[in-house]
C-alpha positions, 0 to 999 in steps of 0.5 A: 620332088625331082633331084639331079645327082651329079657324081662320078664315083659309081659306088657312091652314086648308086648308093645315093640314088637308092637311099634318096629314092627310098626317102621319096625323091625321084633321082636322076644320075649324071656322071660328068659335069657337062651332062650334069649342067645340061640336065640341070638347065633343062630337066626341071629339077627341084634341087641338084646334089653336085660333086666338085671333082667331076670329069669334063667340067668341075662342080664349081664351073657347073654351078657358075654356069647355072647362075650365069644363065639366071638358073636358081635351082638349089644346089648342094655341093658334095666334096672331099675337099674340106678346106675352108677356102674350098667351101668358100669357093663353092658358096661364092660360085653360087652353091646354096650349101656345101657338105664334105665327104665322108658325110652323114646320110641323115644330115644330107637328107636334112639339108636337102629338105631344108633347101627344098623348103626355102625354094629357089628365089632369085639371088644373083651371085654378082653383087651390085651397088649403083654402077659398081659390081663385085663378082666373088667367084671371079674376084672381078670388080667393075665401075660403070663397066670399067674393070678395077684392080684391087688387092686381096685386102681391098677386095675383102673390104669392098665385098663386106661393104657391098653386102651391107649396102646403105648400112653404116659399118663400124671400124670395129666390125670391119676389123673383125670381118676383114682382118684376122680378129686374132691379130693385134691390128692397129684400128687405123689400118681401116682408115688407110684401106678405106683411102686406098679403096676410095681412090679406086672406086671413087670418093663419092661411093664410100662415105664416112659417117662421123663417129659411127663408121663407113657407108657404101653409097648405093645410088652414086654413078660415074658421071 
């Protein structure tokens, strides 16, 4: 299996090349983001291990560029940035896994093998439902090509619904996933934000299923 390692810290890079080679991988090393992107696009690799903080181009930008080119090589991001939002940014940008430094070498190899077992099925990072699109990485929403400005909460609500296209989603489920479950939030706030969202994306796109919840309609388009 051919791996591309994109890591600018020389000592860590050399150590990973030695260790992964000993595990039977064929490893190429790139030391900046632009070189890493070029190699990932054209090198025919089975997986990419990608640092976040890189010269020339960040790991986030590298993986976004790969996915924008419809290139679905599995990507495991490595970073000293261990905040939950940092990890979410990496996964939303299109990475398949995220491992924080310092990391266990045994876990790194196990995660790589898991990625390689899954292969690289096409999985667009832009979510769609009919003519409605949502890009988690850029926080951009469009309907029939026209951009829609959403608040952070409206965006989170739409993102959860668009990841469940055609499913009926209960009010309790939305409270648990879009609002902080630890807060004593009034359940009626869901209805309020559903109303806000409908005014922006179109009433026909989000229907109420009486006694059950809400459903994002996937086949409605702007006439």
